[in-house]
C-alpha positions, 0 to 999 in steps of 0.5 A: 367885666363889660360883657358879663350878664349881657346877651349877644344883641346887647354887645352888638346892637346893630345885628340885622333882623336877618341874623336874628332870624338865623340865630332863632333857626339855629336855636331850633337845631339848624347848623348854618353858615355863609362864606360871604355875607355883607354886614352893614353897620349902623354908621353905614360902614360895610363889612364882609363876614364869613360865619358859621353857627350851630347849636350847642347841647347841654348834658341832657341833650337839649339845645342850650344856646348857639356857637358862632364862628365869625371871620372878618373878610372885608380886606379880602373882599376889598382886594378881590374888587381891586384885582377885578378892576386891575384885570379889567384894565389889563384886558382893555390895555391888551385890546388897545395894544393889539390894535396899536400893533396892527396899525404899526405893522401896516404903517411899517410894512407899507414903506418896506414894500415901497423900498422893495418895489423900487429896488426891483424896478431899478434892477429891471430898468437897468438890467445888465447895465447894473454893475455887480457891486450895485446888484449886491447893494440892491440884493442887501437892501431887498434882504434887509427889507424882507428881514424887517418885514419878518420882524414886523409880522412876528411882532404882529403875530405875537400881539395876536397870541391867544393867552388865557383870559384874565377874567 
């Protein structure tokens, strides 16, 4: 009952002039649409709308008015903004993690090289005086260092793996 006898501009008084102009164009025969349009209300709130307007014709073939389809997409736009912020944060986090992996790899590889070098020096200095059991220990130490080095380098390589951009 509240709508009977009222035009669209009386029902929705904060329609901007831009839309009134589009309505006038539609009344001249244009079919118009927008997939994303900002609509700022008088109270300052911002809504996003997807809309389409087209003329309707009376039986004589004259334009009798316009048909409007309007979908509120504010929630979708809000989610898109949140998703973009999350992607940006993830990209920054990935860059930081890659830098951290480089630092860790360097910091872990250095003592491993030192251990391996000292084992080789001891073996060289003792030469044949080194008992077979001790030779086995040095072999196992060197083997463990090489395995750990391979693990560290594998982690570093994985951190540098180019994944599809999140942008």
